[in-house]
TILUM-239144 format. One record per residue (C-alpha): z, y, x negated. Coordinates in steps of 0.1 Angstrom, whole numbers, padded with zeros to 4 digits, always signed. Example, Ala and Ser with C-alpha at 12.3 -4.5 7.8 and 13.67 -1.06 7.14 Angstrom:
BEGIN
+0078-0045-0123
+0071-0011-0137
# end
This chain:
BEGIN
+0861+0685-1162
+0890+0678-1186
+0904+0703-1210
+0890+0683-1239
+0855+0682-1224
+0855+0719-1218
+0867+0724-1254
+0838+0703-1267
+0812+0720-1245
+0824+0755-1252
+0833+0751-1289
+0869+0762-1283
+0901+0744-1293
+0916+0724-1264
+0951+0739-1273
+0936+0774-1266
+0925+0763-1232
+0960+0748-1226
+0975+0782-1234
+0952+0799-1208
+0960+0773-1182
+0997+0768-1188
+1010+0800-1202
+0988+0827-1187
+0973+0838-1220
+0940+0856-1218
+0910+0847-1239
+0893+0872-1262
+0860+0884-1247
+0840+0863-1272
+0860+0832-1263
+0856+0840-1226
+0818+0840-1231
+0820+0806-1248
+0841+0792-1219
+0817+0805-1193
+0789+0788-1212
+0808+0756-1215
+0814+0756-1178
+0778+0763-1171
+0786+0791-1146
+0780+0829-1143
+0808+0854-1149
+0804+0865-1112
+0815+0829-1102
+0848+0834-1119
+0858+0870-1110
+0857+0890-1078
+0843+0924-1088
+0845+0938-1053
+0883+0939-1050
+0898+0973-1052
+0932+0982-1067
+0958+0982-1040
+0984+1003-1058
+0980+1033-1079
+0982+1032-1117
+1016+1041-1130
+1018+1059-1164
+1038+1044-1193
+1063+1073-1190
+1068+1065-1152
+1074+1029-1160
+1101+1038-1186
+1118+1060-1161
+1117+1033-1134
+1130+1007-1158
+1159+1030-1168
+1167+1037-1131
+1168+0999-1124
+1190+0994-1154
+1214+1021-1142
+1217+1002-1109
+1222+0969-1127
+1189+0956-1114
+1167+0935-1137
+1136+0915-1130
+1155+0883-1136
+1185+0892-1114
+1189+0868-1085
+1186+0883-1050
+1218+0896-1035
+1233+0874-1008
+1246+0889-0976
# end
């Protein structure tokens, strides 16, 4: 199904669908319901509700501390890997 066909069936703008596909944007719940209807599937067909979280939740404060520690070491997410 093309993006334009889905947009027509779901009543959603095709540019919104492109944002979801290309840029990792997440639809609002009401838009997700429209997309599911447009696809003619059940929500269980799109998501795996049996998977469990593999790593523990990290608090916002812990993330700030981790980010500061990485920054102190000169490590950023976009830093290229060190070559040996």
